[in-house]
N, CA and C atoms as an extended XYZ file, in Angstrom:
357
Properties=species:S:1:pos:R:3:atomname:S:1:resname:S:1:resid:I:1 pbc="F F F"
N       -12.394       86.107        9.954 N   MET     1
C       -11.666       87.174       10.583 CA  MET     1
C       -11.207       86.720       11.959 C   MET     1
N        -9.946       86.904       12.245 N   ASP     2
C        -9.413       86.449       13.512 CA  ASP     2
C        -9.414       87.544       14.577 C   ASP     2
N        -9.804       88.751       14.243 N   VAL     3
C        -9.845       89.851       15.196 CA  VAL     3
C       -11.289       90.044       15.643 C   VAL     3
N       -11.539       90.118       16.970 N   PRO     4
C       -12.915       90.347       17.417 CA  PRO     4
C       -13.430       91.697       16.924 C   PRO     4
N       -14.724       91.751       16.610 N   LEU     5
C       -15.307       92.975       16.073 CA  LEU     5
C       -15.151       94.163       17.004 C   LEU     5
N       -15.186       93.936       18.318 N   ASN     6
C       -15.095       95.065       19.240 CA  ASN     6
C       -13.694       95.667       19.318 C   ASN     6
N       -12.673       94.971       18.812 N   SER     7
C       -11.323       95.534       18.827 CA  SER     7
C       -10.945       96.155       17.481 C   SER     7
N       -11.866       96.141       16.526 N   MET     8
C       -11.584       96.735       15.225 CA  MET     8
C       -11.651       98.257       15.340 C   MET     8
N       -10.893       98.943       14.492 N   GLN     9
C       -10.755      100.395       14.553 CA  GLN     9
C       -11.746      101.079       13.615 C   GLN     9
N       -13.033      101.001       13.929 N   TRP    10
C       -14.053      101.582       13.065 CA  TRP    10
C       -14.012      103.105       13.076 C   TRP    10
N       -13.447      103.699       14.111 N   SER    11
C       -13.412      105.162       14.198 CA  SER    11
C       -12.197      105.758       13.484 C   SER    11
N       -11.387      104.921       12.839 N   ALA    12
C       -10.210      105.422       12.123 CA  ALA    12
C       -10.646      106.405       11.040 C   ALA    12
N        -9.967      107.544       10.985 N   ARG    13
C       -10.342      108.612       10.054 CA  ARG    13
C        -9.500      108.543        8.784 C   ARG    13
N       -10.130      108.915        7.673 N   PHE    14
C        -9.412      109.034        6.414 CA  PHE    14
C        -8.564      110.298        6.457 C   PHE    14
N        -7.514      110.344        5.615 N   GLY    15
C        -6.676      111.530        5.521 CA  GLY    15
C        -7.465      112.733        5.031 C   GLY    15
N        -8.334      112.509        4.061 N   GLU    16
C        -9.226      113.542        3.543 CA  GLU    16
C       -10.616      112.946        3.438 C   GLU    16
N       -11.612      113.780        3.671 N   ALA    17
C       -12.996      113.303        3.603 CA  ALA    17
C       -13.404      113.060        2.154 C   ALA    17
N       -14.346      112.162        1.977 N   VAL    18
C       -14.959      111.921        0.675 CA  VAL    18
C       -16.346      112.551        0.739 C   VAL    18
N       -16.622      113.461       -0.190 N   VAL    19
C       -17.917      114.143       -0.203 CA  VAL    19
C       -18.800      113.486       -1.249 C   VAL    19
N       -19.988      113.063       -0.820 N   VAL    20
C       -20.949      112.438       -1.721 CA  VAL    20
C       -22.211      113.282       -1.763 C   VAL    20
N       -23.298      112.725       -2.242 N   ARG    21
C       -24.528      113.490       -2.490 CA  ARG    21
C       -24.939      114.366       -1.303 C   ARG    21
N       -25.514      115.486       -1.650 N   HIS    22
C       -26.040      116.450       -0.685 CA  HIS    22
C       -24.974      116.931        0.296 C   HIS    22
N       -23.740      117.041       -0.181 N   ASN    23
C       -22.612      117.528        0.623 CA  ASN    23
C       -22.344      116.669        1.854 C   ASN    23
N       -22.755      115.422        1.812 N   ARG    24
C       -22.495      114.500        2.916 CA  ARG    24
C       -21.023      114.105        2.881 C   ARG    24
N       -20.393      114.133        4.036 N   ARG    25
C       -18.969      113.805        4.136 CA  ARG    25
C       -18.779      112.449        4.800 C   ARG    25
N       -17.936      111.648        4.187 N   ILE    26
C       -17.551      110.377        4.786 CA  ILE    26
C       -16.157      110.585        5.351 C   ILE    26
N       -16.056      110.535        6.671 N   LEU    27
C       -14.802      110.837        7.358 CA  LEU    27
C       -14.118      109.604        7.941 C   LEU    27
N       -14.887      108.593        8.306 N   THR    28
C       -14.329      107.440        9.009 CA  THR    28
C       -14.628      106.141        8.272 C   THR    28
N       -13.932      105.102        8.674 N   VAL    29
C       -14.151      103.763        8.127 CA  VAL    29
C       -15.580      103.317        8.435 C   VAL    29
N       -16.073      103.650        9.612 N   TYR    30
C       -17.443      103.294       10.012 CA  TYR    30
C       -18.474      103.926        9.080 C   TYR    30
N       -18.315      105.216        8.784 N   GLN    31
C       -19.253      105.898        7.899 CA  GLN    31
C       -19.204      105.318        6.486 C   GLN    31
N       -18.012      104.990        6.014 N   ALA    32
C       -17.871      104.419        4.674 CA  ALA    32
C       -18.534      103.048        4.602 C   ALA    32
N       -18.359      102.251        5.631 N   ARG    33
C       -18.967      100.914        5.663 CA  ARG    33
C       -20.498      101.016        5.630 C   ARG    33
N       -21.051      101.922        6.404 N   HIS    34
C       -22.507      102.080        6.417 CA  HIS    34
C       -23.023      102.667        5.109 C   HIS    34
N       -22.229      103.504        4.467 N   PHE    35
C       -22.615      104.026        3.158 CA  PHE    35
C       -22.728      102.886        2.149 C   PHE    35
N       -21.740      101.983        2.167 N   ILE    36
C       -21.753      100.852        1.236 CA  ILE    36
C       -22.914       99.910        1.551 C   ILE    36
N       -23.167       99.661        2.831 N   LEU    37
C       -24.262       98.759        3.198 CA  LEU    37
C       -25.628       99.333        2.841 C   LEU    37
N       -25.726      100.658        2.704 N   ALA    38
C       -26.998      101.295        2.360 CA  ALA    38
C       -27.272      101.283        0.857 C   ALA    38
N       -26.290      100.897        0.055 N   LEU    39
C       -26.483      100.843       -1.391 CA  LEU    39
C       -27.449       99.722       -1.768 C   LEU    39
N       -28.130       99.855       -2.896 N   PRO    40
C       -28.974       98.745       -3.372 CA  PRO    40
C       -28.120       97.503       -3.631 C   PRO    40
N       -28.718       96.332       -3.437 N   ASP    41
C       -27.971       95.073       -3.580 CA  ASP    41
C       -27.311       94.923       -4.941 C   ASP    41
N       -28.006       95.304       -5.993 N   ALA    42
C       -27.447       95.148       -7.342 CA  ALA    42
C       -26.203       96.013       -7.518 C   ALA    42
N       -26.226       97.189       -6.966 N   GLU    43
C       -25.070       98.075       -7.095 CA  GLU    43
C       -23.920       97.609       -6.213 C   GLU    43
N       -24.250       97.171       -5.007 N   ARG    44
C       -23.225       96.714       -4.060 CA  ARG    44
C       -22.549       95.439       -4.556 C   ARG    44
N       -23.185       94.707       -5.463 N   ALA    45
C       -22.626       93.465       -5.985 CA  ALA    45
C       -21.546       93.691       -7.035 C   ALA    45
N       -21.352       94.931       -7.476 N   SER    46
C       -20.318       95.181       -8.491 CA  SER    46
C       -18.926       94.967       -7.900 C   SER    46
N       -17.989       94.678       -8.769 N   GLU    47
C       -16.616       94.384       -8.336 CA  GLU    47
C       -15.982       95.557       -7.589 C   GLU    47
N       -16.254       96.785       -8.038 N   GLU    48
C       -15.653       97.955       -7.400 CA  GLU    48
C       -16.113       98.102       -5.957 C   GLU    48
N       -17.424       97.919       -5.724 N   TRP    49
C       -17.942       98.058       -4.363 CA  TRP    49
C       -17.498       96.901       -3.482 C   TRP    49
N       -17.393       95.699       -4.049 N   LYS    50
C       -16.896       94.565       -3.263 CA  LYS    50
C       -15.461       94.803       -2.819 C   LYS    50
N       -14.629       95.307       -3.735 N   ALA    51
C       -13.231       95.585       -3.395 CA  ALA    51
C       -13.137       96.669       -2.322 C   ALA    51
N       -13.928       97.720       -2.461 N   ALA    52
C       -13.915       98.798       -1.463 CA  ALA    52
C       -14.360       98.265       -0.101 C   ALA    52
N       -15.367       97.427       -0.082 N   ASP    53
C       -15.872       96.865        1.163 CA  ASP    53
C       -14.826       95.972        1.824 C   ASP    53
N       -14.170       95.133        1.031 N   ASP    54
C       -13.138       94.243        1.576 CA  ASP    54
C       -11.987       95.030        2.192 C   ASP    54
N       -11.548       96.075        1.520 N   VAL    55
C       -10.425       96.857        2.026 CA  VAL    55
C       -10.846       97.698        3.233 C   VAL    55
N       -12.110       98.094        3.298 N   LEU    56
C       -12.597       98.787        4.498 CA  LEU    56
C       -12.511       97.877        5.717 C   LEU    56
N       -12.838       96.604        5.533 N   LEU    57
C       -12.715       95.656        6.644 CA  LEU    57
C       -11.255       95.492        7.060 C   LEU    57
N       -10.354       95.462        6.081 N   LEU    58
C        -8.923       95.386        6.406 CA  LEU    58
C        -8.454       96.649        7.131 C   LEU    58
N        -8.977       97.804        6.714 N   ALA    59
C        -8.612       99.061        7.369 CA  ALA    59
C        -9.085       99.067        8.820 C   ALA    59
N       -10.272       98.542        9.061 N   ALA    60
C       -10.776       98.484       10.436 CA  ALA    60
C        -9.975       97.489       11.274 C   ALA    60
N        -9.514       96.436       10.630 N   GLU    61
C        -8.778       95.399       11.348 CA  GLU    61
C        -7.322       95.786       11.602 C   GLU    61
N        -6.654       96.338       10.575 N   HIS    62
C        -5.215       96.581       10.670 CA  HIS    62
C        -4.837       98.046       10.815 C   HIS    62
N        -5.768       98.946       10.608 N   GLY    63
C        -5.502      100.356       10.850 CA  GLY    63
C        -4.781      101.075        9.727 C   GLY    63
N        -3.832      101.894       10.093 N   ILE    64
C        -3.214      102.900        9.222 CA  ILE    64
C        -2.748      102.395        7.859 C   ILE    64
N        -2.087      101.278        7.727 N   PRO    65
C        -1.613      100.909        6.384 CA  PRO    65
C        -2.725      100.754        5.349 C   PRO    65
N        -3.931      100.456        5.771 N   TRP    66
C        -5.021      100.175        4.835 CA  TRP    66
C        -6.012      101.316        4.676 C   TRP    66
N        -5.940      102.325        5.511 N   ILE    67
C        -6.964      103.374        5.510 CA  ILE    67
C        -6.968      104.162        4.202 C   ILE    67
N        -5.813      104.580        3.738 N   GLU    68
C        -5.772      105.365        2.500 CA  GLU    68
C        -6.170      104.518        1.294 C   GLU    68
N        -5.793      103.250        1.294 N   ARG    69
C        -6.222      102.356        0.206 CA  ARG    69
C        -7.737      102.214        0.190 C   ARG    69
N        -8.331      102.133        1.369 N   ALA    70
C        -9.787      102.022        1.450 CA  ALA    70
C       -10.452      103.276        0.901 C   ALA    70
N        -9.906      104.446        1.213 N   ARG    71
C       -10.470      105.698        0.714 CA  ARG    71
C       -10.368      105.769       -0.806 C   ARG    71
N        -9.232      105.367       -1.348 N   LEU    72
C        -9.051      105.396       -2.802 CA  LEU    72
C        -9.987      104.417       -3.513 C   LEU    72
N       -10.183      103.247       -2.945 N   LEU    73
C       -11.116      102.292       -3.559 CA  LEU    73
C       -12.561      102.769       -3.438 C   LEU    73
N       -12.878      103.477       -2.361 N   LEU    74
C       -14.208      104.067       -2.229 CA  LEU    74
C       -14.424      105.114       -3.314 C   LEU    74
N       -13.422      105.950       -3.550 N   LEU    75
C       -13.519      106.950       -4.615 CA  LEU    75
C       -13.636      106.283       -5.988 C   LEU    75
N       -12.890      105.217       -6.204 N   ARG    76
C       -12.949      104.505       -7.479 CA  ARG    76
C       -14.333      103.893       -7.701 C   ARG    76
N       -14.915      103.332       -6.662 N   ALA    77
C       -16.250      102.747       -6.782 CA  ALA    77
C       -17.295      103.828       -7.056 C   ALA    77
N       -17.181      104.970       -6.380 N   LEU    78
C       -18.102      106.079       -6.637 CA  LEU    78
C       -17.984      106.566       -8.074 C   LEU    78
N       -16.755      106.677       -8.559 N   LEU    79
C       -16.527      107.141       -9.926 CA  LEU    79
C       -17.094      106.154      -10.948 C   LEU    79
N       -16.912      104.873      -10.717 N   SER    80
C       -17.447      103.889      -11.663 CA  SER    80
C       -18.974      103.925      -11.679 C   SER    80
N       -19.581      104.142      -10.522 N   THR    81
C       -21.040      104.253      -10.474 CA  THR    81
C       -21.506      105.487      -11.223 C   THR    81
N       -20.812      106.594      -11.051 N   LEU    82
C       -21.169      107.820      -11.770 CA  LEU    82
C       -21.020      107.638      -13.275 C   LEU    82
N       -19.947      106.983      -13.689 N   ARG    83
C       -19.754      106.736      -15.120 CA  ARG    83
C       -20.872      105.871      -15.687 C   ARG    83
N       -21.250      104.844      -14.944 N   ARG    84
C       -22.314      103.952      -15.379 CA  ARG    84
C       -23.632      104.714      -15.489 C   ARG    84
N       -23.955      105.507      -14.490 N   GLU    85
C       -25.199      106.285      -14.517 CA  GLU    85
C       -25.180      107.321      -15.634 C   GLU    85
N       -24.027      107.942      -15.841 N   PHE    86
C       -23.934      108.955      -16.888 CA  PHE    86
C       -24.082      108.318      -18.264 C   PHE    86
N       -23.512      107.125      -18.483 N   SER    87
C       -23.643      106.473      -19.788 CA  SER    87
C       -25.088      106.051      -20.027 C   SER    87
N       -25.801      105.645      -18.969 N   ILE    88
C       -27.219      105.313      -19.112 CA  ILE    88
C       -28.001      106.564      -19.486 C   ILE    88
N       -27.691      107.683      -18.845 N   ALA    89
C       -28.385      108.935      -19.149 CA  ALA    89
C       -28.078      109.386      -20.571 C   ALA    89
N       -26.824      109.231      -21.004 N   GLU    90
C       -26.450      109.585      -22.373 CA  GLU    90
C       -27.224      108.743      -23.375 C   GLU    90
N       -27.357      107.451      -23.099 N   THR    91
C       -28.080      106.556      -23.992 CA  THR    91
C       -29.550      106.965      -24.088 C   THR    91
N       -30.143      107.274      -22.939 N   CYS    92
C       -31.545      107.695      -22.942 CA  CYS    92
C       -31.712      109.016      -23.677 C   CYS    92
N       -30.766      109.921      -23.503 N   HIS    93
C       -30.855      111.220      -24.164 CA  HIS    93
C       -30.709      111.063      -25.677 C   HIS    93
N       -29.772      110.222      -26.097 N   ALA    94
C       -29.536      110.036      -27.523 CA  ALA    94
C       -30.757      109.431      -28.219 C   ALA    94
N       -31.478      108.609      -27.485 N   SER    95
C       -32.659      107.986      -28.088 CA  SER    95
C       -33.923      108.801      -27.839 C   SER    95
N       -33.774      110.002      -27.249 N   GLY    96
C       -34.936      110.844      -26.973 CA  GLY    96
C       -35.805      110.284      -25.871 C   GLY    96
N       -35.186      109.545      -24.963 N   GLY    97
C       -35.932      108.866      -23.906 CA  GLY    97
C       -36.308      109.755      -22.740 C   GLY    97
N       -36.495      109.127      -21.622 N   LYS    98
C       -37.039      109.739      -20.423 CA  LYS    98
C       -36.289      110.990      -19.963 C   LYS    98
N       -34.965      111.019      -20.125 N   PHE    99
C       -34.196      112.114      -19.570 CA  PHE    99
C       -34.239      113.383      -20.416 C   PHE    99
N       -34.648      113.234      -21.652 N   GLY   100
C       -34.780      114.417      -22.505 CA  GLY   100
C       -33.513      115.229      -22.583 C   GLY   100
N       -33.609      116.514      -22.264 N   ARG   101
C       -32.463      117.409      -22.388 CA  ARG   101
C       -31.613      117.479      -21.130 C   ARG   101
N       -32.012      116.850      -20.056 N   ARG   102
C       -31.294      116.974      -18.788 CA  ARG   102
C       -30.191      115.918      -18.688 C   ARG   102
N       -29.087      116.076      -19.321 N   ARG   103
C       -28.065      115.034      -19.232 CA  ARG   103
C       -26.817      115.485      -18.513 C   ARG   103
N       -26.424      116.733      -18.646 N   ALA   104
C       -25.144      117.178      -18.105 CA  ALA   104
C       -25.144      117.224      -16.585 C   ALA   104
N       -26.269      117.438      -15.962 N   HIS   105
C       -26.267      117.586      -14.512 CA  HIS   105
C       -26.886      116.396      -13.774 C   HIS   105
N       -26.979      115.236      -14.425 N   LEU   106
C       -27.458      114.045      -13.741 CA  LEU   106
C       -26.331      113.453      -12.916 C   LEU   106
N       -26.451      113.523      -11.611 N   GLU   107
C       -25.425      113.003      -10.720 CA  GLU   107
C       -26.104      112.270       -9.577 C   GLU   107
N       -26.192      110.957       -9.631 N   PRO   108
C       -26.937      110.218       -8.622 CA  PRO   108
C       -26.376      110.363       -7.213 C   PRO   108
N       -25.069      110.551       -7.080 N   PHE   109
C       -24.476      110.701       -5.757 CA  PHE   109
C       -24.041      112.133       -5.504 C   PHE   109
N       -24.397      113.036       -6.375 N   GLY   110
C       -23.877      114.387       -6.249 CA  GLY   110
C       -22.451      114.391       -6.757 C   GLY   110
N       -21.832      115.561       -6.823 N   PRO   111
C       -20.466      115.597       -7.324 CA  PRO   111
C       -19.515      114.883       -6.381 C   PRO   111
N       -18.657      114.056       -6.934 N   VAL   112
C       -17.660      113.358       -6.127 CA  VAL   112
C       -16.416      114.226       -6.114 C   VAL   112
N       -16.041      114.651       -4.936 N   ARG   113
C       -14.843      115.479       -4.820 CA  ARG   113
C       -14.269      115.299       -3.436 C   ARG   113
N       -13.051      115.702       -3.284 N   LEU   114
C       -12.416      115.623       -1.980 CA  LEU   114
C       -12.725      116.906       -1.220 C   LEU   114
N       -12.978      116.750        0.051 N   ALA   115
C       -13.213      117.922        0.892 CA  ALA   115
C       -11.874      118.596        1.162 C   ALA   115
N       -11.923      119.886        1.415 N   ARG   116
C       -10.684      120.581        1.757 CA  ARG   116
C       -10.198      120.129        3.103 C   ARG   116
N        -8.918      119.958        3.197 N   SER   117
C        -8.312      119.548        4.449 CA  SER   117
C        -8.289      120.725        5.407 C   SER   117
N        -8.443      120.457        6.675 N   ARG   118
C        -8.387      121.518        7.682 CA  ARG   118
C        -6.963      121.952        7.967 C   ARG   118
N        -6.008      121.191        7.485 N   TRP   119
C        -4.608      121.472        7.833 CA  TRP   119
C        -3.997      122.414        6.886 C   TRP   119
């Protein structure tokens, strides 16, 4: 990276917030980066999370042109994780495994949805 870390725009805000588990809102590039860094290593190693992380760094470095792309890749990575977790739960349910009858409401990150805009 040719831009010093202290000149990067970590406080840049997304157009719309991304709401994850427990109604937590990700509003800035900084919050999204820390959310990704807090993921388990195995999950963070997936292609979707790597792409989201790379574009978040570009958003912090170059600003506005990359911010919306970073938000969309973050949403895509969250959705792929939810799909993966849901398919695991479906498999366990079909085989009468650990999850038993609780399959429809298994959401490891909570519902992924966009927050309402204040505008």
